[in-house]
C-alpha positions, 0 to 999 in steps of 0.5 A: 199891363202892369205899371213897371212893364215897358210897352213895345208899342207905346203909341199905336196908330188907332183906326176907326171902327166899322159900322154895325151890320144892318140886318135884313128881314132874311137875316132874321128869318129862322127858316132861311139858311144863313151860311157863316160869312166873313163879316160874321166872323169879323163881327165875332172877334174884331170888337170883342178881343182887346190888345194885350197891351192897350185898352183897344180892340184888334179892329181899332189897331187894324190887327184884323181886317174883314178882307183878310178873312176867308170862310168856306161854310161848305167845307167848314173852314175859317181862315183869318190873317192877322197883322200885329201892330209892330214887326217882331211883336212879342204879343203876336202869339197871344193875340193869335191864341185869343182869336183862335179861342174866341172863334172856337168858343163861338163857332159850331164844332164842325169848323176848323180855324186856321190862323195866319200871322203876317209876321213869322212862320214860327207863330203860324206853326205854333197856332196850327199845332193842336197839342201846343194850343191845348197845352197853352190853354191848360196853363191857368195863368196864360188862360187868364191872360187870354180871358182878359183879352176876351173880356169886354171893356167900356168903349 
């Protein structure tokens, strides 16, 4: 955030990060079919997407939780419910867009990504509209902000 901009949530509640997933021999065996699951989706974006206002991950702010992710590998769908840190958060659409972009860049093309904000129907409608999302990502300034949310920060 720039120095002259006032933060909406100046003192967010910070949650502990989950531990790293322990890999088994089956996980590392290339000959075993390994369907994508909710933990894998959670690992893809929870630690690697940062809040637009704070140098904290979405996991640390409890915006995303593993139990609110639903993966159907057979039907190639991923549904993620996210909860902004404050009611009527003006950054909710940007957070949702960042999650969607991260998943679209990380998952095979066969997957359909469905995002649900606990906040409002309007945000859900915006994030579900392919044309609106595509137009947003054509905006170089908005894409730069999304990429900043997706960039790694020192922990």
